[in-house]
C-alpha positions as CSV (number, residue, x, y, z in Angstrom):
1,X,-13.6,-1.0,9.5
2,X,-10.6,-1.5,11.6
3,X,-9.5,-4.7,10.0
4,X,-9.5,-3.3,6.8
5,X,-6.7,-1.0,7.9
6,X,-5.0,-3.5,9.7
7,X,-4.7,-5.7,6.4
8,X,-3.5,-2.9,4.4
9,X,-0.8,-1.8,7.3
10,X,0.4,-5.4,7.3
11,X,0.9,-5.7,3.8
12,X,2.8,-2.3,3.5
13,X,5.2,-3.6,6.5
14,X,5.6,-6.7,4.4
15,X,6.4,-4.8,1.4
16,X,9.1,-2.8,3.3
17,X,10.4,-6.0,4.8
18,X,11.2,-7.8,1.3
19,X,12.7,-4.1,0.0
20,X,15.0,-4.5,3.2
21,X,16.0,-8.1,2.5
22,X,16.4,-7.5,-1.1
23,X,18.9,-4.4,-0.1
24,X,20.8,-6.6,1.9
25,X,21.0,-9.3,-0.3
26,X,22.1,-6.6,-2.9
27,X,24.9,-5.3,-0.3
28,X,26.2,-8.8,0.6
29,X,26.8,-9.4,-3.1
30,X,24.4,-12.1,-3.1
31,X,22.8,-10.8,-6.4
32,X,23.9,-13.4,-8.7
33,X,21.9,-16.3,-6.7
34,X,18.5,-14.7,-7.3
35,X,17.7,-13.5,-3.8
36,X,17.6,-9.7,-4.7
37,X,15.3,-10.7,-7.7
38,X,13.2,-12.9,-5.7
39,X,12.4,-10.6,-2.7
40,X,11.8,-7.7,-5.1
41,X,9.2,-9.9,-6.9
42,X,7.4,-10.4,-3.4
43,X,7.4,-6.6,-2.8
44,X,5.8,-6.0,-6.1
45,X,3.2,-8.5,-5.3
46,X,2.8,-7.5,-1.9
47,X,2.1,-3.7,-3.3
48,X,-0.3,-5.1,-5.8
49,X,-2.3,-7.0,-3.3
50,X,-2.7,-3.8,-1.1
51,X,-4.0,-2.0,-4.1
52,X,-6.4,-4.8,-5.3
53,X,-7.1,-5.1,-1.5
54,X,-8.2,-1.4,-1.4
55,X,-10.1,-1.3,-4.9
56,X,-12.1,-4.4,-3.7
57,X,-13.0,-2.7,-0.2
58,X,-14.0,0.1,-2.0
59,X,-16.4,-1.8,-4.3
60,X,-17.7,-3.9,-1.3
61,X,-18.3,-0.6,0.7
62,X,-15.9,-1.6,3.4
63,X,-14.4,1.8,3.1
64,X,-15.4,5.0,1.8
65,X,-13.1,7.1,-0.4
66,X,-12.4,10.7,0.5
67,X,-13.3,13.7,-1.5
68,X,-10.3,14.6,-3.6
69,X,-11.3,18.1,-4.6
70,X,-13.7,19.3,-1.7
71,X,-16.6,21.8,-2.5
72,X,-17.8,22.3,1.0
73,X,-15.5,23.3,4.3
74,X,-17.5,22.8,7.9
75,X,-20.7,22.6,5.8
76,X,-20.0,25.8,4.2
77,X,-19.4,26.4,0.7
78,X,-15.7,27.0,-0.2
79,X,-16.5,29.7,-2.1
80,X,-18.5,31.8,0.3
81,X,-15.7,31.6,2.8
């Protein structure tokens, strides 16, 4: 499903943009106004949404996780290669 990848990419870009906004706020010494904390809170929220969306997508069957420890390579068991 291409739209699942698109949503994940958009959320990750939003998290990076929010992190950049927090950095710019910190560099401009606007940390006391709360802008830095607000931007970092948004970044954490976007990252959490990515995590939850990936979990929901796996549960709904929209995406399939890859095998972390593969036992075959090209259909041949790894021990026999």
